[in-house]
C-alpha positions, 0 to 999 in steps of 0.5 A: 838847236841848242848850242850845246847839242849843236857842238856835240853833234858837229864836233863829236858825233860826226867825227865818231860816225866818220870813224865808225864808217872808216872802220866798217869800210876797211873791215868790209874790204877785208883790210886788217884794221889794226895794220891799216890804221896803225893801231899798235902801241909805240915803245915807252921810250919812243913815246916819251921822247916824242911827247917831250919833243912835241911839248917843246914844239908846241911851245916854239910854235906859240912863240913863232906865231906871235913873232910872225904876227899871228893873232891869238884866237879870240877867247871864249868868254861867256860860254857856260861850263857845259858848252865848254865841256862839249867843245873840249870833247870834240876838240881834244878827243874826237877831231884828233882821233878822226884826223890821226886815223885818216892822215897818219893812219890809213893815208900813211899806210896806203901812200908810204909803199907807193911814194916813199917816206919823205913824199908821204910825210909831206903829202899827208901834212899838206892834206892835213893843213888843207882840211883846216880851211877855217884858218888863214895862210900863216896858221895853215903853214904852221898846221903843215909843219905840225902835220910833218912832225905828227907824220914823222912820229907815226912813221918812226914808231909805226903807231897812230896812237902816239900822233893822236896823243900828241895832237890831243895834247896840242889841242888841249893847250889851245882849248885851255888858252881860249877857255881861260881867256 
């Protein structure tokens, strides 16, 4: 299979299909999809504050990762523009959309009333890092901390849209780093 098509299928089509299935199942079960997935805009003030915090957070994590000896991911050299565009769509849009709808959307909505805020934040962060099996232990620790920050943004604002924007921005930075080589 052509590498561009494979990337589009794995990084974009599968997450989009999973999102469609999640919405369909929620709808069939009679759930209010907007409430379950926290699809409400945050206030402009909260969004600006969290996005500024996220920018500082991403920069601090980069510095900490290098100080801890976490190697930068290998650059994507020799990949054509079409393949990089396909990777970007999946990495910057599709994957963060799916992960945020699941971890900070539905799971926070379901777990917070049962477990309370602190346990929900920690549980969803742990699950978020656990699904990233392609990374080593130091990276998983950093992903856990990212999950905590994203979950706190969701809990504090009541919106999954803000963690999605934060997650997409973080993935965009990682994409640009690897694509630029």
